[in-house]
C-alpha positions in Angstrom: 0.0 0.0 0.0 1.2 3.4 -0.8 1.8 6.0 1.9 -0.2 9.1 2.1 2.3 12.0 1.8 0.0 14.7 0.9 -2.8 14.9 3.6 -2.7 14.6 7.3 -4.6 12.1 9.4 -6.9 14.9 10.6 -7.7 16.1 7.1 -8.5 12.5 6.0 -10.8 12.0 9.0 -12.9 15.0 7.9 -13.9 12.8 4.9 -15.9 10.4 7.1 -19.6 11.1 6.6 -19.1 12.9 3.3 -21.1 11.9 0.3 -19.8 11.5 -3.2 -20.4 9.7 -6.4 -18.2 6.7 -7.2 -18.8 4.6 -10.3 -22.1 6.4 -10.9 -23.4 5.4 -7.4 -24.1 7.7 -4.5 -21.8 6.7 -1.7 -20.8 7.8 1.8 -17.3 7.6 3.3 -17.7 5.4 6.3 -14.1 4.6 7.4 -10.5 5.5 7.1 -8.1 2.5 7.1 -4.5 3.2 8.2 -4.4 6.6 6.4 -4.2 4.9 3.1 -7.6 3.6 2.2 -11.2 4.9 2.4 -14.2 2.7 2.7 -17.2 3.8 0.8 -20.7 2.5 1.3 -23.3 2.7 -1.5 -26.4 4.6 -0.3 -28.7 3.2 -2.9 -30.8 0.2 -2.1 -28.3 -2.2 -3.7 -27.1 -4.9 -1.4 -24.8 -7.9 -1.7 -25.0 -11.2 0.1 -22.5 -11.6 2.8 -21.0 -15.1 3.0 -20.3 -16.9 6.2 -16.9 -18.4 6.9 -18.1 -21.5 5.1 -19.0 -19.6 2.0 -22.8 -19.7 2.5 -24.7 -16.5 1.9 -27.3 -15.7 4.6 -27.7 -11.9 4.9 -27.9 -8.9 2.7 -25.5 -6.1 3.4 -24.9 -2.7 1.7 -22.3 -2.7 -1.1 -18.9 -1.2 0.0 -15.7 -0.3 -1.8 -12.2 0.0 -0.3 -10.2 2.5 -2.3 -6.5 3.5 -2.1 -6.2 7.2 -1.3 -2.8 7.7 -2.9 -1.0 6.1 -5.8 2.6 4.8 -5.7 4.0 8.4 -6.0 2.0 9.8 -3.0 -0.5 11.7 -5.2 -4.2 11.3 -5.0 -5.2 8.1 -6.7 -7.2 8.5 -10.0 -10.3 6.9 -8.4 -10.2 9.5 -5.6 -9.9 12.3 -8.2 -12.8 10.9 -10.2 -14.9 10.8 -7.0 -14.1 14.4 -6.2 -12.2 13.8 -3.0 -9.8 16.6 -3.9 -12.6 19.1 -4.0 -14.0 17.9 -0.6 -10.5 18.1 1.0 -10.0 21.6 -0.4 -13.2 22.7 1.4 -12.0 21.5 4.8 
């Protein structure tokens, strides 16, 4: 995983709860993982089936995405730019 060299932990924490569009789906940032990944949860009614440890699907859960914040050079990853994270960070 690439290190975040551009934004502080505090700046990235301000993203939690922010809404954005990722892959044409309205999402909300729900978690920051080790300052290098954001977890997005789709707000639409789409769900996926969560498998048990035995691979059996029993419950519907919201669709989530884990996205790298920065690329290998420490700049915002292209997925982050496409979702508008740079604009959200500039406003905080």
